[in-house]
Each structure stands twice: as C-alpha cells, then as structure tokens.
C-alpha positions in Angstrom: -0.4 54.0 -68.1 1.3 56.4 -70.5 4.5 54.5 -71.7 5.6 57.3 -73.5 6.5 59.1 -69.9 7.7 55.7 -68.2 11.5 55.5 -67.9 13.6 53.5 -70.4 14.1 50.8 -68.2 10.3 50.7 -67.4 9.5 50.5 -71.0 11.7 47.5 -71.5 10.2 45.6 -68.8 6.9 46.2 -69.7 7.8 45.1 -73.2 9.5 41.8 -71.4 6.0 41.3 -69.8 3.9 41.8 -72.9 2.4 45.2 -71.7 3.2 47.3 -74.5 4.8 46.7 -78.2 7.7 48.3 -79.2 6.1 49.4 -82.2 3.3 51.1 -80.5 5.9 52.9 -78.7 7.8 53.9 -81.7 4.7 55.1 -83.3 3.4 57.1 -80.3 6.8 59.0 -80.0 6.5 59.7 -83.9 2.9 60.8 -83.6 4.2 63.3 -80.1 6.9 64.4 -82.4 4.3 65.4 -85.4 2.1 67.2 -82.8 4.9 68.9 -80.8 5.0 72.4 -81.6 8.6 73.0 -81.4 10.0 69.5 -82.2 11.7 71.0 -85.2 13.8 72.6 -82.7 14.5 69.5 -81.0 14.9 66.8 -83.8 17.7 67.6 -86.5 16.2 64.5 -88.5 13.9 61.5 -88.0 14.7 58.0 -89.0 11.4 56.6 -88.9 11.8 53.9 -91.2 14.6 52.6 -89.1 12.9 52.6 -85.7 9.9 50.8 -87.4 12.0 48.0 -88.8 14.0 47.6 -85.7 10.3 47.8 -83.6 8.9 44.9 -85.5 11.9 42.7 -85.0 12.3 43.7 -81.4 8.5 42.8 -81.1 9.0 39.5 -82.7 11.8 38.7 -80.4 9.6 39.5 -77.4 7.2 37.4 -78.5 9.7 34.4 -79.0 11.3 35.2 -75.7 14.4 36.1 -77.5 15.0 39.5 -76.3 18.7 40.6 -76.5 18.5 42.6 -73.2 16.5 45.2 -71.1 16.5 47.8 -73.6 15.5 45.7 -76.7 12.6 47.8 -78.4 13.3 51.0 -76.1 13.5 54.1 -78.5 16.1 56.4 -77.9 17.1 59.9 -79.3 21.1 60.3 -80.5 22.9 63.6 -80.8 23.7 64.7 -84.3 27.3 64.1 -84.1 27.0 60.1 -83.5 27.1 58.6 -87.0 24.2 57.0 -88.4 24.6 55.1 -91.5 22.9 57.0 -94.7 21.3 59.4 -92.6 23.0 63.0 -92.6 25.0 63.7 -89.5 26.1 67.2 -89.4 27.0 67.9 -85.8 24.8 70.9 -85.8 27.1 72.9 -88.2 26.6 74.3 -91.7 29.9 73.3 -92.5 29.2 69.9 -92.2 25.8 70.1 -94.3 25.1 67.1 -96.4 27.4 64.7 -94.8 26.0 61.4 -94.6 28.4 58.7 -93.2 28.4 54.9 -94.3 28.2 53.3 -91.3 27.0 53.6 -87.6 29.1 55.0 -85.0 30.2 52.3 -82.9 28.1 53.5 -79.7 24.7 53.3 -82.1 26.3 49.9 -83.9 26.8 48.4 -80.2 23.2 49.4 -79.2 21.4 48.5 -82.2 22.9 44.9 -81.9 21.2 44.7 -78.6 17.8 45.8 -79.9 17.9 49.3 -79.0 16.2 51.8 -81.9 17.3 55.0 -83.3 14.3 57.3 -83.5 16.2 60.5 -84.8 19.3 62.9 -84.5 18.9 65.5 -82.1 20.2 69.3 -82.9 23.2 70.6 -80.9 25.3 73.6 -81.0 27.9 73.8 -83.5 30.7 71.1 -83.6 29.7 70.7 -79.8 31.7 73.9 -78.8 29.3 75.3 -76.3 27.3 74.5 -73.2 24.3 76.7 -73.8 22.7 74.8 -76.8 22.4 78.2 -78.7 22.8 77.5 -82.1 21.1 80.6 -84.5 22.6 79.1 -88.0 20.9 75.8 -87.2 18.3 75.3 -84.5 18.3 76.2 -80.5 16.7 73.7 -78.5 13.9 74.9 -76.2 14.2 74.5 -72.5 11.7 71.8 -71.0 10.5 74.3 -68.3 10.6 77.4 -70.6 10.9 77.3 -74.4 12.3 80.7 -74.2 15.5 79.7 -72.3 18.3 77.6 -73.9 18.5 73.8 -72.9 21.9 73.3 -72.9 21.3 70.3 -75.6 18.2 68.0 -76.5 17.3 65.1 -74.5 15.0 64.4 -77.3 11.4 63.3 -77.4 12.4 59.7 -76.8 12.6 57.3 -73.9 16.3 58.4 -73.3 19.0 60.2 -75.4 22.7 59.5 -76.0 25.0 62.6 -76.1 28.4 63.6 -76.1 30.3 65.5 -73.2 33.9 67.3 -73.7 33.3 70.1 -70.8 29.7 69.2 -69.8 27.3 68.6 -72.7 25.4 65.6 -71.2 25.4 67.3 -67.5 24.2 70.6 -68.4 21.2 69.8 -70.4 20.2 67.1 -68.2 20.7 69.3 -65.0 18.8 72.2 -66.8 16.0 70.1 -68.2 15.2 68.0 -64.8 17.0 64.7 -65.6 19.8 62.3 -64.9 22.9 62.7 -66.9 25.9 60.6 -66.7 29.5 61.3 -68.2 31.6 58.3 -68.2 35.5 58.3 -68.0 37.1 59.3 -71.0 38.2 56.2 -72.6 35.4 53.9 -71.2 33.2 54.2 -74.5 34.3 53.5 -78.3 34.1 57.0 -79.6 34.8 55.6 -83.2 32.1 57.2 -85.5 31.4 60.7 -83.5 32.3 63.9 -84.9 35.2 65.1 -82.7 35.8 68.3 -80.7 38.7 67.5 -78.5 39.4 63.7 -78.7 41.1 63.7 -75.2 38.1 64.9 -73.5 35.1 63.7 -75.6 33.0 61.0 -74.3 29.9 59.7 -74.9 27.0 58.9 -72.4 23.6 59.1 -71.5 20.7 61.3 -70.5 17.7 59.8 -69.0 14.8 59.8 -66.1 16.8 57.7 -63.7 20.2 56.6 -62.3 18.9 53.0 -63.4 18.2 54.1 -67.1 21.7 55.7 -67.0 23.5 52.6 -65.6 21.4 50.3 -68.3 22.0 52.7 -71.2 25.9 53.0 -70.2 26.0 49.2 -70.3 24.2 49.3 -73.9 26.8 51.6 -75.2 29.9 49.8 -74.1 28.4 46.4 -74.4 29.2 45.5 -71.1 26.9 44.2 -68.4 24.8 46.9 -66.3 26.2 47.5 -62.6 24.5 46.4 -59.6 22.2 49.1 -58.2 20.3 46.9 -55.7 20.4 47.7 -52.1 22.3 50.7 -52.8 21.7 52.9 -49.9 22.9 56.5 -48.8 23.7 55.5 -45.0 27.5 55.8 -44.4 28.2 57.3 -47.8 31.2 59.6 -47.4 30.9 62.4 -49.7 33.1 65.6 -50.1 31.8 69.0 -50.7 34.1 70.8 -53.4 34.3 74.1 -52.0 36.0 77.3 -53.7 35.9 77.6 -57.6 32.2 75.6 -57.9 30.9 78.7 -55.8 32.8 81.6 -57.4 30.0 83.9 -58.6 27.2 81.5 -58.6 24.0 82.6 -58.6 21.4 82.0 -55.6 19.2 79.4 -56.8 21.7 76.8 -58.0 23.1 77.3 -54.5 20.2 77.0 -52.6 19.0 73.8 -54.3 22.3 72.1 -53.7 22.3 73.2 -49.9 18.6 71.7 -49.8 20.1 68.9 -51.6 22.8 68.1 -48.9 20.7 68.8 -46.3 18.6 65.9 -47.4 21.5 63.8 -47.9 22.6 64.2 -44.3 19.6 63.4 -42.8 19.6 60.2 -44.7 22.8 59.3 -43.0 25.4 60.5 -45.5 28.6 62.0 -43.8 29.5 65.2 -45.7 32.9 66.8 -45.8 33.9 70.1 -47.3 37.5 70.7 -48.9 38.6 73.0 -51.3 41.8 71.3 -52.8 44.4 74.0 -54.6 44.6 71.6 -57.9 41.3 72.6 -58.7 41.7 76.1 -59.5 45.2 75.2 -61.2 43.4 73.0 -63.5 41.0 75.4 -64.5 43.6 78.1 -65.5 44.7 75.5 -67.8 41.4 75.4 -69.7 42.5 77.8 -72.6 45.5 76.1 -72.9 44.0 72.7 -73.5 40.3 72.6 -75.1 40.6 75.6 -77.9 44.0 74.5 -79.5 42.9 70.8 -79.9 39.4 72.1 -81.4 41.0 74.2 -83.7 43.6 72.0 -84.8 40.9 69.4 -85.9 38.7 72.0 -87.6 40.7 74.8 -88.8 40.8 74.0 -92.4 37.0 73.7 -92.5 36.5 76.6 -90.3 38.6 78.9 -92.4 37.4 77.7 -95.7 34.1 79.1 -94.8 34.0 81.1 -91.6 31.0 83.1 -92.4 29.0 80.3 -91.8 29.6 80.0 -88.4 27.8 81.8 -85.5 30.6 84.5 -84.9 30.6 83.5 -80.8 31.6 80.0 -81.4 33.9 81.1 -84.7 35.5 83.0 -82.0 35.7 80.4 -79.5 37.6 78.0 -81.8 39.7 80.9 -83.4 41.1 81.4 -79.5 43.1 78.3 -80.1 45.4 79.7 -82.5 47.7 81.8 -80.4 48.6 78.9 -78.1 52.0 77.4 -78.9 52.7 73.6 -79.2 55.1 74.0 -76.4 52.5 75.4 -74.3 50.1 72.9 -75.0 52.4 70.2 -74.2 53.6 71.7 -71.0 49.8 72.2 -70.1 49.1 68.4 -70.5 52.2 67.6 -68.3 50.9 70.1 -65.8 47.4 68.5 -65.8 48.8 65.2 -65.5 50.2 66.3 -62.3 47.5 67.9 -61.0 45.4 64.8 -61.7 47.5 63.0 -59.1 47.3 65.5 -56.6 43.3 65.3 -56.9 43.4 61.6 -56.7 45.3 62.0 -53.5 43.1 64.7 -52.1 39.8 62.8 -52.6 40.9 59.4 -51.4 38.8 57.7 -49.3 35.6 59.6 -50.3 32.6 57.6 -51.9 32.0 60.9 -54.5 32.7 64.5 -54.8 29.8 66.8 -55.0 29.0 70.3 -56.0 26.1 72.2 -58.2 26.0 71.1 -61.6 25.9 74.5 -62.8 26.6 78.0 -61.2 23.7 79.2 -63.3 20.1 78.9 -64.3 19.5 78.9 -68.2 19.6 82.1 -69.6 17.3 83.7 -72.4 17.8 82.6 -75.9 16.9 86.4 -77.4 19.6 87.8 -75.2 22.3 85.4 -75.8 21.6 85.7 -79.7 22.0 89.6 -79.2 24.8 90.1 -76.7 28.2 88.4 -77.5 29.9 89.5 -74.1 26.8 88.1 -72.3 27.3 84.7 -74.6 30.5 84.8 -73.8 30.2 85.1 -69.8 27.4 82.8 -69.1 28.8 80.1 -71.4 31.9 80.0 -69.3 30.1 80.3 -66.1 27.5 77.5 -67.5 30.2 75.1 -68.3 32.5 75.7 -65.2 31.7 73.3 -62.6 31.2 70.4 -65.0 34.7 71.1 -66.8 36.2 70.0 -63.8 35.1 66.7 -64.0 36.4 66.7 -67.8 39.8 68.6 -66.9 40.4 65.6 -63.8 39.2 63.1 -66.3 36.6 61.5 -64.1 33.1 60.0 -64.4 30.4 62.4 -63.1 26.8 62.3 -63.1 24.2 65.2 -62.4 20.6 64.4 -60.4 17.7 66.4 -60.3 17.6 68.2 -56.9 13.8 69.0 -56.9 14.1 72.8 -58.0 13.7 73.1 -62.0 16.9 73.4 -63.9 19.0 72.8 -60.9 21.2 69.7 -60.2 23.6 68.1 -58.0 26.7 66.3 -59.7 28.7 63.7 -58.5 31.9 63.0 -59.3 33.5 59.7 -58.9 37.4 58.3 -59.3 38.7 58.0 -62.5 37.8 54.4 -64.3 35.2 53.5 -61.5 32.3 54.3 -63.4 30.2 51.4 -62.2 30.9 52.4 -58.5 29.6 55.9 -59.3 26.7 54.6 -60.5 25.7 52.7 -57.6 26.7 55.8 -55.6 24.4 57.9 -57.6 21.4 55.4 -57.2 21.9 55.8 -53.3 21.6 59.6 -53.6 18.8 59.7 -55.9 17.1 57.6 -53.4 17.9 60.0 -50.5 16.9 63.2 -52.5 13.7 61.4 -54.1 10.4 63.6 -52.8 
C-alpha cells in the first residue's frame, strides 16, 4: 500500500501496528515534495530537521508501545500564519518578510506534544484576506484538479493540513481540492501565536481526506478527546437546506452537485426541509461593516508604511475598512448578536443546515491576475456561502460531492462541534460512491 495516499488516521493505525515507520513517511513526503514540479507553489518553507527528529522519537515510542495518541508520528502541513519556533512565519505577505517567531503557536505546540509532526509551512493569500488563494507577490497555490486554477489555499503534500478560517479559508480550499475541511466554532481553538486577520472570526481547523481525520485533528489541536463517530448513520437525520442567499448567482455545476448530493441523502433516509430565514440576508449585509474595519485596524500601520508591497486588490480590500465609523462597527455587532439569536431559533430542531460550499468553481489564475474587477466579483462570490457560518458563529464542515471542486457544506449549532462532526460522518457515509 502507498501509505502516503492513506488518510491521517489510517497512517496512525499503521504506525501502531508496525506496518510503517514515521521516519519512512516523513522521508517519503520530503522525496515527493522534492520531485513535485509545483512544490514551490505549495510550501513556503519545509522543516525537514524538525520533522525527522520528531519522526525518530515517534518511531521509538511506537516500538516501546508508548504512543501519545492516534496521530503520533503523522506528518502535517501548517498554514504560514501559524507560528513555528525558529522558522519564518510570514502569513503570505512581504510586509512580514523575515519574521521569525521564538515559540510555536498554541495549536502547533499542543499537536507536537501529542507526537504530530510539522512537515512545513504552506503558502497562503496575503494576511489571509482573500478566499481565492491568489498571491502574485509571493506564490499562488495550484489547484489539485487543474494547476491553471486557484486552489483557495494550500492543503499541502502531507497526511493532512492545519489551516485557518475567517470567511471560508478552510472550507473553500477543501471543497475546491476534493477534501474535507472543518471550521470549528470561534473560541473552540486557542489562537495564540496565529497571525490574526479578524480576531472575532478567526479560527484554526483541519483539512483532510475524511471526517474521521478531521475529528482526530480537531482533538489534536484542542488537546481534547476525539468525538465518537461509531455507528453514525444518516437515517432519521433532519437537515435544513438553506434556500435564498446561497443560490443567488450560483453557477450550474455547484448547484447540480449539491442537488445530486441531496438526492443521495434522501435515499439514505435523511429528512430534508427547505427554508430561507431572513436573518441570513440581514447578516450578510453587515459584512463590510464588520470584517474590513477590524482587519484594517489590525494591519493599518504595516500596510500604510509599505503599500507597494501588496497585491493591489488585497490592499483595496483592507483599505475598505477605513471609512467605517466606530459607531457603525459597534452597532453592526449589536445587530449581528440579535441575528445570531434569530438564526438559532429558526434552525432549532435540525441536526444541521446544508448548502453548496461555494457557488462557483475555482477561477483561472491568469484572469484573476489581469482583471481586478473579475478578482473582486469572484472573490466575493467564492466566500459568500462560507461566510454565513462565520457571521453566525457556527461550526461548519465541507464534504466532497463526487463532482470535482464541488462541496456540500453542513453547519451545526454554535459550540456543538462534536455533534456536527458526528453528523458529518453520517453524511459522508451516505455520499460515498
């Protein structure tokens, strides 16, 4: 078996059974990266010494039957806004070139303490302020289905990846690259040592091959036990299809993939209801008042000291926060808190709310680079559906539908991340080919 193509949890079980060594896995990934023609567009920098040292220690623990957990010895990639001690963490921005933190971010430290390995740091859009993954000043990650298309972010050549999500940057790259991506409830993960974009929305989470992987990785970065996914089945689940906003201007392929997935779920015994709570459109209208002002407030000094270092459309997105008054920002959050209560009431009684992960397919890199208006419109559409979960403060997960670059997203109740993962495991089983 080619263990490099196995899921993270499969690799963990293989290590435990003595079928593969963590060191062999690390060397296999490093060799694959060295041979991959587009690896420089995926990894900002590798950490081979750290990975090898960790692999040797994990190998010794496995032989002594002292493994620290299921993912002990499994090699992960880490988004380049996650601090790694002694290794540059630049968040995809020339503004942070040469920034080397003294210590690991909390999520990396927690994962490392349980034996998980850091294979390297992956490229990202500038300061995380785009869902497309386009980054002309540094590097644009290629899409797994077509390197001429954007990827939304970088899952990395690894067993799985840890990313961050402010408006969709876990779920979008997962959907566009045929993976599972889980965004926890904001506040569920310690964000200390992660370069911020909007602290009230930022959250770290996994991109992986399966829901089981995401559940294990969620436990890994939180230091908690993994949710029990055993005997999770689709029959009797109650899902609400979110009509209205998610389908406005949506392209044919993502909608068709979603409808096919819904049909599969219905055949598996899932009860599906359609609704369009008005609080969604009201919340979406608040986006310009809430995201850009916080992002610009955090990064104004660095940006205005060297704006020429930035990709102009990203610079424009940040500067969009300049004109929002403090009064409007505070009032916006007051309104959003009310709308979150309305949402909770409207969705009570459902196991999850489902919708297409993205209303569009990944656009062409060349056109995004040459057409600022196209970049602006496609970026807003790309993040439109995922942003709903961020605005409402929900855990959310995307699952492959079987159609390339088309995902089905399920949103759970705020704070009930473990239940959503169990629901997602049931949906995954129903959607399996």
